[in-house]
Wavefront OBJ file of the C-alpha trace (Angstrom):
o trace
v -167.016 1.214 153.048
v -165.977 4.878 152.966
v -162.312 3.980 153.186
v -162.630 1.714 150.162
v -164.266 4.503 148.129
v -161.508 6.947 149.075
v -158.794 4.527 148.028
v -160.599 3.980 144.739
v -160.672 7.742 144.130
v -156.995 8.044 144.977
v -156.091 5.293 142.538
v -158.126 7.002 139.790
v -156.297 10.279 140.415
v -152.931 8.519 140.363
v -153.892 6.791 137.116
v -154.808 10.112 135.494
v -151.519 11.655 136.612
v -149.624 8.734 135.084
v -151.563 9.136 131.834
v -150.631 12.828 131.659
v -146.939 11.960 131.931
v -147.028 9.650 128.916
v -146.039 10.978 125.513
v -147.934 10.265 122.338
v -146.876 10.059 118.704
v -149.149 13.013 118.112
v -147.063 15.095 120.527
v -144.130 14.944 118.112
v -143.403 17.662 115.578
v -143.881 16.887 111.888
v -140.287 15.980 111.023
v -139.668 13.389 113.779
v -143.073 11.836 113.165
v -142.399 11.587 109.423
v -138.998 10.004 110.123
v -140.669 7.336 112.239
v -143.481 6.682 109.776
v -141.182 6.384 106.762
v -139.377 3.464 108.410
v -142.584 1.439 108.722
v -143.593 -1.359 106.383
v -146.858 -1.082 104.417
v -148.590 -3.340 106.945
v -147.332 -1.252 109.848
v -148.428 1.964 108.127
v -151.913 0.508 107.724
v -151.987 -0.464 111.396
v -150.922 3.018 112.522
v -153.532 4.534 110.198
v -156.238 2.735 112.196
v -155.338 4.506 115.439
v -156.996 7.867 114.807
v -158.070 10.262 112.072
v -154.942 12.399 112.331
v -152.599 9.439 111.911
v -154.786 7.994 109.161
v -154.408 11.179 107.131
v -150.693 11.232 107.848
v -150.191 7.592 106.841
v -151.972 8.136 103.520
v -149.301 10.601 102.436
v -147.887 10.014 98.961
v -144.441 10.664 100.386
v -144.682 7.662 102.721
v -146.005 5.281 100.065
v -143.721 6.357 97.212
v -140.808 4.185 98.380
v -143.031 1.129 98.815
v -144.660 1.598 95.426
v -141.284 1.891 93.703
v -140.138 -1.364 95.296
v -143.336 -3.131 94.247
v -143.191 -1.832 90.680
v -139.532 -2.817 90.322
v -140.415 -6.385 91.349
v -143.222 -6.520 88.797
v -141.114 -5.206 85.931
l 1 2 3 4 5 6 7 8 9 10 11 12 13 14 15 16 17 18 19 20 21 22 23 24 25 26 27 28 29 30 31 32 33 34 35 36 37 38 39 40 41 42 43 44 45 46 47 48 49 50 51 52 53 54 55 56 57 58 59 60 61 62 63 64 65 66 67 68 69 70 71 72 73 74 75 76 77
């Protein structure tokens, strides 16, 4: 029983180490993140906005939606 508990603890430690090695979108500087976000469709922007508060605020930027709104308004007119 003790051996099983130790192996469980080891696997949890290994998992945490793997998690620390992974990069996140939030680790990027402003410019690379904006370059990625501006290539997303409106649906994709909405999906990214649901991830966390920081990305939600970022995805609501007028700059990111301006291109999409121009395309929509040109189709209407």
